[in-house]
N, C-alpha and C positions, 0 to 999 in steps of 0.2 A: 461200265464199271460203277458210275455214279448211281445207276438204278438200284444197285445192291444196297446202297446206303440210305435210300429213301425211307424204308420202314424204320430204320434206326433213328433217322432224323425226326420222323413223325412221332415215334415213341418218346423221344426226348422232349419234344414240344408239349406232350401231354403229361408224362409222368414226372418230369422234373418240377414243374410248378404245382402239380396236383398229385402228390404221392398216394393220397387216399384212394385214388382210382385203382391202384394196384391191389388194395385190400378187397375191392369189389371182385376182382378176378380171383383172388385167393378164396373168397367165400363161394364163388361159383364152382371152383374146382373141389372145394370141400363138400358141397352138396352133390356134385356129380359123383364123387367118391363114395358118398353115403348111399346113393341110389344103386350104383353098380361098382362094388369095390374092385380096384385095380391098382397095382403098384405105380403105374405111370401117372394116373390121376392123383394119387397121394403125393408122389414126388413133385408134381407140378404145383399142387397146393402149397407145399412147403417152400418151393422156389419163389412163388409169388409172395408168400407171406414174408419170407426173409428179405426179399428185395424191397418190399414196401416199407418194412421197418428200417432198413438201411437207408433208403431214399428219404424217409421222414427224418431220420437223424441228421442227414446232410442238410435238408431243408431248414430245420430248426437250429442249425449251427452247433450240433453236439459233436460232430465228427470234424468238420472244417470250420472252426470259429471265424476265420477271416474270409471264408467263402472259397469254394472250389472253382477255379477258373477253367481248368482243363479236366474234362470227365472222360478220360481214356478208358476207364473201367467199364463204361457203358457199351463200348465196342464189343466187349466180351459178354456182358450180361444180357443185353437186348436180344442178340441172336439166340442165346440159350433159352431165354423166355419164349421167344417165337417158336423155336423147334420143339421144346418140351410141351408147350401148349398145343401145338398142331398134332403131335404124336398122341397126346392124351385124348384130344377130341376125336381123332380117328379111331383109336382103340375103344373109346366109349361108344361111338356110333356102331362099330362092328359088334360090340357086345349086345347092343340093343336088338340086333338081327339074329342072335343065336338063342 
């Protein structure tokens, strides 16, 4: 069961201290969507964009001025980011072969 949380823990170690990396993923999906338009890629772009803005607001204490100790929200957000990104990439690759 702990193996299921490894990607979530790794994402937390990267995106919490460096939320701008999420913007890089948003830009990636933006350009993938420009190359081969698809709803899944477009939705994934917006998901990464909104997550990056949200995480940046938390990092710079606009949402949690005293600091957020328990980030239970990430248990829902990170799997959604992983699943939507995986689906978007698979659909993008399949579109390349058609």
